[in-house]
PLY file of the C-alpha trace (Angstrom):
ply
format ascii 1.0
element vertex 675
property float x
property float y
property float z
element edge 674
property int vertex1
property int vertex2
end_header
21.69 65.73 -24.26
22.75 65.36 -20.54
24.73 62.28 -19.46
23.73 61.10 -15.76
27.54 60.80 -14.62
26.35 59.17 -11.38
26.76 55.90 -12.97
30.48 56.26 -13.16
30.83 57.41 -9.54
31.57 53.64 -8.44
34.21 53.45 -11.01
35.72 56.92 -9.91
35.73 55.69 -6.15
37.47 52.39 -6.88
39.98 53.89 -8.81
40.66 56.77 -6.27
40.85 54.21 -3.58
43.53 52.20 -5.84
45.35 55.39 -6.20
45.57 56.26 -2.53
46.84 52.47 -1.63
49.50 53.29 -4.59
50.32 56.56 -2.78
50.46 54.91 0.61
52.65 51.97 -0.59
55.36 54.04 -2.54
55.61 56.51 0.52
56.08 53.89 2.85
59.39 52.34 0.91
62.09 53.18 3.14
64.52 53.76 0.18
62.26 56.44 -1.02
63.71 59.11 1.11
66.38 61.24 -0.35
66.25 58.99 -3.22
66.24 60.15 -7.19
63.51 57.78 -8.24
61.77 60.20 -10.17
59.37 57.72 -11.83
58.16 56.60 -7.98
57.73 60.38 -7.32
55.85 60.75 -10.54
53.56 57.85 -10.01
52.46 59.19 -6.38
52.03 62.58 -8.22
50.14 61.19 -11.09
47.57 59.38 -8.49
46.91 62.63 -6.67
46.48 64.43 -10.03
43.91 61.86 -11.22
41.92 61.94 -7.76
41.83 65.66 -7.87
40.84 65.80 -11.51
38.20 63.37 -11.15
36.94 64.82 -7.98
36.00 68.24 -9.79
34.64 66.22 -12.55
32.15 64.33 -10.13
31.24 66.98 -7.98
33.28 66.16 -5.12
34.51 69.74 -4.54
35.78 69.36 -1.14
38.19 66.26 -2.30
39.51 68.03 -5.21
40.25 71.18 -3.04
42.08 69.23 -0.46
43.93 67.18 -3.00
45.09 70.43 -4.77
47.45 71.27 -1.83
48.89 67.76 -1.97
49.38 67.68 -5.56
51.26 71.02 -5.35
53.71 69.56 -2.51
54.32 66.44 -4.67
54.83 68.78 -7.68
57.37 70.63 -5.74
59.13 67.26 -4.87
59.35 65.98 -8.21
60.55 69.14 -9.33
63.50 68.68 -7.01
62.81 72.14 -5.42
61.67 70.56 -1.92
63.23 67.21 -0.58
61.27 64.44 0.67
62.07 63.90 4.04
60.68 62.08 7.06
58.40 64.99 8.14
56.84 65.56 4.48
56.54 61.99 4.23
54.64 61.74 7.32
52.25 64.94 6.43
51.76 63.21 2.94
50.32 59.92 4.76
48.22 61.87 6.87
46.96 63.56 3.96
46.15 60.15 2.43
44.29 59.24 5.35
42.22 62.32 5.09
41.51 61.97 1.61
40.40 58.33 2.08
38.21 59.28 5.12
36.53 61.88 2.56
35.95 59.27 -0.06
34.50 56.81 2.23
32.05 59.32 3.68
30.94 60.13 0.09
30.47 56.53 -0.69
28.66 55.77 2.50
26.62 58.86 2.71
28.36 59.70 6.14
30.14 62.57 7.44
33.85 62.67 7.71
36.17 64.65 10.22
36.22 67.90 9.01
38.36 69.33 11.63
40.98 66.79 11.06
41.25 67.27 7.20
41.15 71.34 7.91
44.21 71.04 10.07
45.97 68.64 7.56
45.03 71.01 4.86
46.48 73.90 7.06
49.69 72.04 7.72
50.20 71.74 4.10
49.62 75.20 3.40
52.06 76.57 6.08
54.68 73.87 4.77
54.45 75.30 1.26
54.37 78.91 2.68
57.54 78.16 4.23
59.62 77.47 1.03
62.09 79.63 0.15
61.12 82.81 -1.85
62.34 81.84 -5.41
60.79 78.29 -5.07
57.59 79.72 -3.79
57.18 81.65 -6.57
57.68 78.54 -8.89
55.43 76.58 -6.81
51.58 76.69 -7.05
50.31 77.20 -3.13
47.73 74.96 -1.82
44.36 76.33 -1.05
44.06 76.56 2.89
41.68 74.96 5.11
38.75 77.01 6.39
40.08 77.30 9.50
43.72 78.34 8.65
44.77 81.77 7.93
44.19 82.49 4.25
47.08 83.96 1.89
46.30 87.25 0.57
44.44 87.47 -2.81
46.20 89.16 -5.81
44.98 92.59 -6.47
44.31 92.03 -9.98
41.82 89.90 -11.93
42.17 87.60 -14.57
39.52 87.27 -17.55
39.88 84.16 -19.86
38.16 83.36 -23.10
37.40 79.76 -23.47
36.53 78.46 -27.01
34.92 74.90 -26.49
34.51 72.91 -29.35
33.34 69.18 -28.43
33.91 66.22 -30.94
30.58 64.49 -31.72
31.56 61.48 -29.61
32.13 63.38 -26.32
29.23 62.50 -24.44
29.23 58.73 -25.35
32.56 58.63 -23.23
30.55 59.47 -20.02
31.48 63.39 -19.90
29.00 66.15 -19.63
29.70 69.64 -20.52
27.52 70.82 -17.93
30.04 69.40 -15.26
33.02 71.06 -16.69
30.80 74.41 -16.56
30.07 73.88 -12.89
33.68 73.30 -12.04
34.70 76.54 -14.01
31.94 78.16 -12.00
33.69 77.28 -8.80
36.88 79.02 -9.77
35.28 82.55 -10.51
32.46 84.31 -12.43
31.59 82.38 -15.58
29.63 83.84 -18.92
28.47 81.20 -21.01
27.49 81.55 -24.78
26.01 78.30 -26.77
26.53 77.99 -30.67
23.72 75.85 -32.26
24.63 76.61 -35.63
25.79 73.01 -36.23
22.56 71.61 -34.55
20.76 69.39 -37.36
16.99 68.80 -37.79
15.23 67.12 -35.52
14.67 64.09 -37.55
18.26 63.73 -38.40
19.67 64.42 -34.81
21.63 61.51 -33.47
20.82 61.84 -29.55
24.42 60.13 -28.98
26.14 62.99 -30.72
26.98 66.50 -29.11
26.66 69.19 -31.81
26.93 72.36 -29.76
30.06 74.61 -29.31
30.34 77.09 -26.43
32.27 80.48 -25.93
32.96 81.01 -22.19
34.49 84.05 -20.50
36.04 83.12 -16.76
36.66 86.12 -14.60
38.73 85.24 -11.33
41.39 86.84 -9.04
44.89 85.58 -9.83
43.38 82.87 -11.91
46.28 80.99 -13.89
45.75 79.33 -17.20
46.72 75.94 -15.78
43.66 76.08 -13.50
41.43 76.73 -16.19
42.82 73.89 -18.52
42.30 71.31 -15.34
38.27 71.48 -15.98
39.06 70.10 -19.61
41.86 67.42 -18.98
39.24 64.51 -19.13
37.99 65.70 -22.58
41.44 66.70 -24.17
41.35 63.91 -26.71
37.54 64.82 -27.93
37.35 68.37 -28.25
39.24 71.46 -29.65
40.00 74.02 -27.05
41.33 77.23 -27.16
42.00 79.45 -24.09
43.00 82.93 -24.61
43.94 85.66 -21.59
41.91 88.96 -22.20
43.98 90.80 -19.38
47.56 90.59 -18.82
47.74 88.81 -15.50
49.46 90.18 -12.58
53.09 89.08 -11.77
52.15 86.35 -9.25
49.06 85.12 -11.24
50.54 81.69 -11.19
49.58 81.24 -7.65
45.74 80.88 -7.30
43.74 82.50 -4.51
42.18 80.24 -2.05
39.18 78.44 -2.92
36.87 80.94 -0.80
38.17 83.90 -2.70
37.63 82.35 -6.14
34.09 80.82 -5.56
31.58 83.53 -6.91
27.78 83.49 -5.84
26.76 81.35 -8.53
28.54 78.34 -7.24
25.95 77.56 -4.77
23.94 75.60 -7.37
26.80 73.48 -7.98
27.06 72.68 -4.22
23.63 72.10 -3.89
23.66 69.78 -6.92
26.94 67.87 -5.58
24.78 67.23 -2.18
22.06 65.85 -4.27
24.25 63.57 -5.93
25.87 62.49 -2.77
22.46 61.76 -1.34
21.62 59.56 -4.39
24.90 57.74 -4.15
24.13 57.07 -0.27
20.73 55.64 -1.15
22.63 53.01 -3.39
25.60 52.31 -1.54
24.14 49.24 0.47
24.40 47.10 -2.87
27.33 48.87 -4.42
29.92 46.18 -4.74
31.84 45.09 -7.82
34.85 42.89 -8.82
37.24 44.01 -11.44
37.72 41.14 -13.99
40.84 40.91 -16.51
39.45 40.96 -20.16
40.81 37.73 -21.04
38.87 36.16 -18.13
35.79 37.33 -19.63
36.88 36.10 -23.08
37.41 32.44 -21.76
33.94 32.79 -20.22
32.56 33.69 -23.46
34.55 30.82 -25.40
33.36 28.20 -22.64
29.81 29.27 -22.85
30.01 28.86 -26.71
31.59 25.35 -26.15
28.56 24.52 -23.81
25.98 25.33 -26.49
27.89 23.03 -28.65
27.94 20.40 -26.70
23.94 20.79 -25.70
23.08 21.08 -29.50
25.11 17.83 -29.92
22.95 16.14 -27.34
19.81 17.74 -28.49
20.38 16.21 -31.92
20.95 12.80 -30.60
18.09 12.72 -28.17
15.64 13.52 -31.25
16.37 10.27 -32.82
13.48 7.46 -32.44
13.90 4.89 -29.57
14.47 2.29 -32.08
17.16 4.13 -33.74
19.40 3.99 -30.77
21.98 1.57 -31.80
25.43 1.24 -30.56
26.75 4.16 -32.72
24.17 6.39 -31.37
24.82 5.41 -27.73
28.41 5.83 -28.16
27.99 9.24 -29.64
25.83 9.99 -26.66
28.41 9.09 -24.20
31.04 11.21 -26.12
28.68 14.06 -25.94
28.19 13.73 -22.36
31.92 13.57 -21.49
32.37 16.41 -23.43
29.51 18.21 -21.70
31.33 17.22 -18.21
34.28 18.62 -19.43
32.70 21.87 -20.53
30.85 22.35 -17.33
34.06 21.73 -15.06
35.95 24.31 -17.27
33.19 26.75 -16.88
33.03 26.17 -13.41
36.70 26.82 -12.90
36.61 29.82 -15.11
33.60 31.52 -13.06
35.38 30.95 -9.73
38.59 32.55 -11.17
36.61 35.62 -11.78
35.95 36.03 -7.99
39.90 35.28 -7.31
41.66 38.34 -6.26
45.26 38.67 -4.90
45.93 38.61 -1.44
47.88 41.58 -1.71
44.37 43.28 -1.35
44.87 42.47 2.30
48.50 42.28 2.81
48.91 46.14 1.27
47.47 47.45 4.39
49.97 46.07 6.90
52.99 48.21 6.16
51.24 51.27 7.36
49.73 49.43 10.25
53.24 47.93 11.31
54.90 51.25 10.91
52.50 53.20 13.00
52.25 50.42 15.68
56.03 50.60 15.74
56.14 54.07 16.29
53.69 54.12 18.99
55.27 51.29 20.97
58.76 52.52 20.30
60.15 49.43 18.45
61.84 48.65 15.42
60.19 46.15 12.85
60.85 45.05 9.30
57.86 43.72 7.60
58.74 40.85 4.91
55.89 40.10 2.53
55.85 36.94 0.50
53.54 35.52 -2.08
51.40 38.65 -2.20
50.30 37.72 -5.76
48.55 34.30 -4.52
44.94 34.36 -5.38
41.81 33.55 -3.28
38.23 33.85 -3.29
37.03 37.47 -2.64
34.60 36.11 0.09
37.59 34.48 1.98
39.69 37.75 1.57
36.67 39.94 3.12
36.66 37.61 5.86
40.30 37.40 6.51
40.89 41.05 6.76
40.04 41.07 10.72
41.70 37.90 11.83
44.91 39.00 10.05
44.82 42.43 11.78
44.42 41.06 14.85
47.46 38.69 14.62
49.63 41.21 13.07
48.77 43.79 16.19
49.63 41.03 18.53
53.09 40.22 16.88
54.29 43.85 17.02
52.82 44.63 20.79
53.21 40.91 22.40
55.94 39.40 20.12
58.71 41.63 19.11
60.65 43.08 22.21
61.92 46.59 22.29
65.27 47.34 20.74
67.18 47.58 23.74
65.82 44.37 25.23
66.44 42.53 21.69
70.12 44.08 22.00
70.59 42.55 25.25
69.61 39.04 23.91
72.02 39.52 20.97
69.54 39.93 18.58
69.20 42.83 15.85
67.43 45.99 17.14
65.03 45.72 14.47
62.42 42.56 14.72
61.30 40.94 11.51
57.71 40.13 11.02
57.15 38.11 8.14
53.62 37.66 6.12
53.54 34.73 3.66
51.08 33.24 1.49
51.17 30.15 -0.68
48.96 27.36 -2.40
49.35 24.03 -0.96
46.81 21.63 -3.00
43.35 23.00 -2.62
44.27 25.29 0.15
45.80 28.49 0.65
48.38 28.73 3.41
49.15 31.83 5.22
51.84 32.40 7.76
52.41 35.26 10.15
55.79 34.57 12.01
58.25 37.04 14.32
61.44 36.54 15.86
60.26 37.92 19.18
60.24 36.44 22.52
57.51 33.72 21.66
54.87 32.36 23.73
55.46 31.84 27.66
54.24 28.34 28.44
54.54 28.74 32.09
52.81 31.98 32.04
49.91 30.86 30.04
49.18 27.74 32.28
49.36 30.26 35.42
46.77 32.70 33.83
44.66 29.23 32.73
44.79 28.32 36.39
43.86 31.67 37.70
40.55 31.49 35.60
39.93 28.14 36.90
40.37 26.41 33.28
41.07 22.59 33.10
44.21 21.94 31.58
45.88 18.17 31.68
48.97 18.10 33.50
51.03 16.83 30.61
49.51 19.07 27.78
51.39 19.48 24.66
52.65 22.56 23.51
50.17 22.75 20.82
47.43 22.24 23.48
48.55 25.32 25.61
48.97 27.70 22.90
45.58 27.06 21.96
44.71 28.45 25.04
45.25 32.09 24.16
42.33 31.75 21.85
39.85 31.22 24.65
37.55 34.12 25.10
38.57 36.84 27.38
42.32 35.13 27.63
45.23 37.50 28.09
48.46 37.55 29.69
49.22 41.15 29.34
50.37 42.92 32.18
48.54 46.08 31.37
45.78 47.23 29.07
46.63 49.74 26.47
44.87 51.09 23.51
46.32 48.19 21.26
45.91 45.32 23.34
45.58 43.70 26.47
41.54 43.30 26.84
41.51 39.60 26.12
39.80 40.31 22.77
41.31 39.25 19.67
42.67 35.66 19.33
39.28 34.38 20.06
38.11 36.60 17.27
40.68 35.29 14.91
39.72 31.54 15.64
35.99 32.12 15.36
36.36 34.09 11.81
38.70 31.46 10.44
36.65 28.72 11.37
33.40 30.16 9.95
35.15 29.95 6.54
35.98 26.54 6.99
39.69 27.21 8.00
41.89 26.38 10.91
44.52 27.92 12.74
47.57 26.47 13.96
50.37 28.20 16.49
53.87 27.21 16.87
56.13 29.02 19.26
59.62 28.57 20.62
60.56 30.71 23.72
63.29 33.35 22.79
63.05 32.60 19.05
59.38 33.77 17.90
55.96 32.54 16.93
54.44 31.37 14.05
50.74 31.31 13.44
49.61 29.64 10.34
46.16 29.97 8.69
44.78 27.04 6.31
41.60 28.17 4.21
39.69 26.77 1.29
40.57 28.79 -2.12
36.73 29.43 -2.47
33.56 29.46 -0.11
31.40 27.96 -3.15
33.32 24.85 -3.77
34.77 22.06 -1.49
36.59 19.06 -2.07
35.27 16.23 -0.02
35.08 12.40 0.38
31.64 11.03 0.59
31.07 8.56 3.46
28.25 6.29 4.11
26.72 6.01 7.60
23.22 3.66 7.52
21.28 4.56 4.64
22.70 8.51 4.55
25.57 9.88 3.04
27.82 12.67 4.32
30.64 14.73 2.98
34.01 14.88 4.94
36.41 17.89 3.53
39.45 16.62 2.08
41.56 19.25 3.93
40.54 17.62 7.32
41.32 14.02 6.42
44.77 12.48 7.43
43.98 8.92 6.60
41.54 6.19 6.56
41.70 2.31 7.77
39.97 -0.64 8.74
41.15 -1.10 12.42
42.11 -4.52 13.83
40.26 -5.31 17.30
43.88 -4.63 19.15
43.70 -0.90 18.23
40.46 -0.54 19.78
40.35 0.08 23.71
38.22 1.81 26.31
39.77 4.22 28.66
38.23 5.62 31.95
37.32 9.05 31.42
37.77 9.10 27.64
35.53 6.23 26.33
36.32 4.21 23.34
39.58 5.43 21.59
41.71 4.23 18.64
45.52 3.52 19.26
47.25 4.82 16.17
51.12 4.71 16.04
51.51 4.91 19.96
48.68 8.18 19.83
45.36 7.30 21.17
42.37 9.09 19.19
38.90 9.63 20.51
36.61 7.53 18.60
33.42 8.87 17.32
30.80 6.99 15.75
28.68 9.18 13.46
25.79 6.69 13.83
25.55 7.67 17.46
26.13 11.32 16.74
23.32 11.57 14.41
20.98 8.76 15.89
21.12 6.49 12.67
21.19 2.91 12.41
24.49 1.46 11.65
25.22 -1.32 9.01
28.13 -2.39 11.13
27.54 -2.77 14.87
31.44 -3.09 15.37
33.84 -0.58 14.50
36.20 -2.94 13.33
33.74 -4.07 10.80
33.68 -0.55 9.23
35.95 1.95 8.16
38.14 4.77 10.44
38.75 8.30 8.85
41.26 9.89 11.09
40.68 13.67 10.70
42.41 16.93 12.24
40.92 20.04 13.23
42.42 23.22 14.53
41.77 21.86 18.43
42.39 18.08 18.00
42.31 14.81 15.91
39.57 12.18 15.87
38.93 8.77 14.60
35.46 9.12 13.00
33.59 5.52 12.39
31.62 5.26 9.20
30.15 2.22 7.40
31.90 2.76 3.89
33.79 5.17 1.80
32.41 6.23 -1.32
34.12 8.55 -3.61
36.01 11.66 -3.76
34.10 14.58 -5.14
33.89 18.64 -5.70
30.62 19.56 -4.40
28.75 23.17 -4.22
28.43 24.16 -0.71
24.79 25.11 0.32
24.06 27.11 3.55
21.96 24.83 5.58
21.28 27.45 8.34
20.15 30.12 5.75
17.80 27.40 4.14
16.80 25.63 7.41
18.51 25.88 10.62
21.70 25.36 12.18
22.60 21.70 13.22
25.17 20.79 15.42
27.88 18.66 13.67
26.63 19.82 10.19
28.54 22.93 8.25
26.33 22.94 5.12
24.82 20.75 2.62
25.19 19.77 -1.29
23.05 18.06 -3.90
24.53 14.82 -5.30
24.25 13.88 -9.02
21.69 11.50 -8.20
19.51 14.44 -6.70
20.02 13.38 -3.16
21.18 15.81 -0.61
24.20 15.17 1.24
25.13 16.85 4.40
28.58 18.21 5.03
30.08 17.43 8.23
31.74 20.03 10.72
35.17 18.51 11.63
35.92 21.18 14.24
32.65 20.27 16.27
32.97 16.44 15.87
36.51 16.64 17.21
35.30 18.24 20.29
32.79 15.31 21.21
34.82 13.27 23.60
0 1
1 2
2 3
3 4
4 5
5 6
6 7
7 8
8 9
9 10
10 11
11 12
12 13
13 14
14 15
15 16
16 17
17 18
18 19
19 20
20 21
21 22
22 23
23 24
24 25
25 26
26 27
27 28
28 29
29 30
30 31
31 32
32 33
33 34
34 35
35 36
36 37
37 38
38 39
39 40
40 41
41 42
42 43
43 44
44 45
45 46
46 47
47 48
48 49
49 50
50 51
51 52
52 53
53 54
54 55
55 56
56 57
57 58
58 59
59 60
60 61
61 62
62 63
63 64
64 65
65 66
66 67
67 68
68 69
69 70
70 71
71 72
72 73
73 74
74 75
75 76
76 77
77 78
78 79
79 80
80 81
81 82
82 83
83 84
84 85
85 86
86 87
87 88
88 89
89 90
90 91
91 92
92 93
93 94
94 95
95 96
96 97
97 98
98 99
99 100
100 101
101 102
102 103
103 104
104 105
105 106
106 107
107 108
108 109
109 110
110 111
111 112
112 113
113 114
114 115
115 116
116 117
117 118
118 119
119 120
120 121
121 122
122 123
123 124
124 125
125 126
126 127
127 128
128 129
129 130
130 131
131 132
132 133
133 134
134 135
135 136
136 137
137 138
138 139
139 140
140 141
141 142
142 143
143 144
144 145
145 146
146 147
147 148
148 149
149 150
150 151
151 152
152 153
153 154
154 155
155 156
156 157
157 158
158 159
159 160
160 161
161 162
162 163
163 164
164 165
165 166
166 167
167 168
168 169
169 170
170 171
171 172
172 173
173 174
174 175
175 176
176 177
177 178
178 179
179 180
180 181
181 182
182 183
183 184
184 185
185 186
186 187
187 188
188 189
189 190
190 191
191 192
192 193
193 194
194 195
195 196
196 197
197 198
198 199
199 200
200 201
201 202
202 203
203 204
204 205
205 206
206 207
207 208
208 209
209 210
210 211
211 212
212 213
213 214
214 215
215 216
216 217
217 218
218 219
219 220
220 221
221 222
222 223
223 224
224 225
225 226
226 227
227 228
228 229
229 230
230 231
231 232
232 233
233 234
234 235
235 236
236 237
237 238
238 239
239 240
240 241
241 242
242 243
243 244
244 245
245 246
246 247
247 248
248 249
249 250
250 251
251 252
252 253
253 254
254 255
255 256
256 257
257 258
258 259
259 260
260 261
261 262
262 263
263 264
264 265
265 266
266 267
267 268
268 269
269 270
270 271
271 272
272 273
273 274
274 275
275 276
276 277
277 278
278 279
279 280
280 281
281 282
282 283
283 284
284 285
285 286
286 287
287 288
288 289
289 290
290 291
291 292
292 293
293 294
294 295
295 296
296 297
297 298
298 299
299 300
300 301
301 302
302 303
303 304
304 305
305 306
306 307
307 308
308 309
309 310
310 311
311 312
312 313
313 314
314 315
315 316
316 317
317 318
318 319
319 320
320 321
321 322
322 323
323 324
324 325
325 326
326 327
327 328
328 329
329 330
330 331
331 332
332 333
333 334
334 335
335 336
336 337
337 338
338 339
339 340
340 341
341 342
342 343
343 344
344 345
345 346
346 347
347 348
348 349
349 350
350 351
351 352
352 353
353 354
354 355
355 356
356 357
357 358
358 359
359 360
360 361
361 362
362 363
363 364
364 365
365 366
366 367
367 368
368 369
369 370
370 371
371 372
372 373
373 374
374 375
375 376
376 377
377 378
378 379
379 380
380 381
381 382
382 383
383 384
384 385
385 386
386 387
387 388
388 389
389 390
390 391
391 392
392 393
393 394
394 395
395 396
396 397
397 398
398 399
399 400
400 401
401 402
402 403
403 404
404 405
405 406
406 407
407 408
408 409
409 410
410 411
411 412
412 413
413 414
414 415
415 416
416 417
417 418
418 419
419 420
420 421
421 422
422 423
423 424
424 425
425 426
426 427
427 428
428 429
429 430
430 431
431 432
432 433
433 434
434 435
435 436
436 437
437 438
438 439
439 440
440 441
441 442
442 443
443 444
444 445
445 446
446 447
447 448
448 449
449 450
450 451
451 452
452 453
453 454
454 455
455 456
456 457
457 458
458 459
459 460
460 461
461 462
462 463
463 464
464 465
465 466
466 467
467 468
468 469
469 470
470 471
471 472
472 473
473 474
474 475
475 476
476 477
477 478
478 479
479 480
480 481
481 482
482 483
483 484
484 485
485 486
486 487
487 488
488 489
489 490
490 491
491 492
492 493
493 494
494 495
495 496
496 497
497 498
498 499
499 500
500 501
501 502
502 503
503 504
504 505
505 506
506 507
507 508
508 509
509 510
510 511
511 512
512 513
513 514
514 515
515 516
516 517
517 518
518 519
519 520
520 521
521 522
522 523
523 524
524 525
525 526
526 527
527 528
528 529
529 530
530 531
531 532
532 533
533 534
534 535
535 536
536 537
537 538
538 539
539 540
540 541
541 542
542 543
543 544
544 545
545 546
546 547
547 548
548 549
549 550
550 551
551 552
552 553
553 554
554 555
555 556
556 557
557 558
558 559
559 560
560 561
561 562
562 563
563 564
564 565
565 566
566 567
567 568
568 569
569 570
570 571
571 572
572 573
573 574
574 575
575 576
576 577
577 578
578 579
579 580
580 581
581 582
582 583
583 584
584 585
585 586
586 587
587 588
588 589
589 590
590 591
591 592
592 593
593 594
594 595
595 596
596 597
597 598
598 599
599 600
600 601
601 602
602 603
603 604
604 605
605 606
606 607
607 608
608 609
609 610
610 611
611 612
612 613
613 614
614 615
615 616
616 617
617 618
618 619
619 620
620 621
621 622
622 623
623 624
624 625
625 626
626 627
627 628
628 629
629 630
630 631
631 632
632 633
633 634
634 635
635 636
636 637
637 638
638 639
639 640
640 641
641 642
642 643
643 644
644 645
645 646
646 647
647 648
648 649
649 650
650 651
651 652
652 653
653 654
654 655
655 656
656 657
657 658
658 659
659 660
660 661
661 662
662 663
663 664
664 665
665 666
666 667
667 668
668 669
669 670
670 671
671 672
672 673
673 674
């Protein structure tokens, strides 16, 4: 029986990407250089070893071959025969990038930069070859790239006898013996004999059991036993294995020959099979997306569904009673059942939402490398401090958060933090501090990106705005001035670089954040630094809102945008030339927006002072929304109006209320701009 292992490829890719993230995270630790932290070195080695072994099992020959050299280099480091210095770390980080590129290409069915991979592979081979003679003999050299000079192959040939006796359950673990044989075929000339003695009659055969045994003979130049055993590392617990050397190996047999010398003529079918598998994976990649869920969360869902079934059965029993049997006792039982059903539904809703929650470290983990590379390119010293990386938020929010945060971090390193000599002249530490912080605040998540750099230059921003013909009030607040940098095409950079200066960045940040009902606040102090704060909903599916009535229609206002509500007095309402009606509130004049006028609805109250004013705040401004009545606070399920109908100005979505009516969710950012 042959198992289609393509169903496990997605899991292999996910685990490999996690392993690469671990390798990168540990390698970037400044205290790792020259340290004796063997556990962390071992963790990096295990990640590389796992990727290499899995790559061979699933037919990713190029990934396995490349990673073998990385594994050898890491093995020397953990054995203490080679120090981990800055040069070696840089090469290992480069190798991590190459492996990631190859895996992404395999996942997407695209091509990776083979030349870059070959150059990195050659650099690793050159480094390994430069080891002292006694160390080189103990270490297994990496296979060289196609473009690199290949080391001379050992003159002798090793022959190995392999007795492979799988346990009955081997195939149920997702392993396929034919994959193992294909991997061995890549190492040399392979002869296979199959023993079918244990095969039962067809009527007694269990298709999920393995009854076959194999005797294999493998011949290869300078082939070491460790290399042969690698083919079986994933089935070590589900088989009996004996490997016997038929010829005395040459003295330097511990060093395997290059991949080109080891491949026999029968490796071509394996390559063709690998190519077919990759094409098949590419055909499915568009919908290949998954979420890793902790077992306790799944168990909680199962329990809650059970509670829901019990509540439903209780209500069904009550509903089957005759109409004249509905006495006070049954009515009370019905009320209790409905209350229990409400609790179960709310708990189930929260549990389902928790399945989509992911730690923000998924985003934060990519920035140590980004900051390190940018700082090196710009000749700056930057220390990255990360706080609250365990904070969880919706997976959909996380995916839309990557680009905005990347833009902000790049700007902070490029524009915010000064060069070391300039910081020293100002009495600052030469190394600037860039801080990433995430925390929950109520029903929101707040993410701060702050630096201790030069801060924003108010006069320079105003001067650039004037040059572009932008209208800015004479006494504009700092908050209004800082928001100018979010205007499309706005840039104060003196020169254009590969990093920034084209006026593309902050407008993208603002647009992406607003697309997920978030807002961006900017605070800056000249000479002390800048802080950018992103406020986001925890999930894209659920919204905490306040229902308000305008005429006969119901609207939902996001709670995160509401500052306060009040019934105004006549002396609080004024008309200002050029601004229309305003509400004076504690010395501040807020534009008055009548929702009945915005949506062309008949209002129940003609005078604003007879209704209710809701003060709201967006990333741009504050406004006073005039409504007829406040109804109640709700948690509502957001439905896309644009997907089901069309885009409506002032409306960000819709929801279905408990009575079946459709209520529109107000777009506060758009409404605050109507004045």
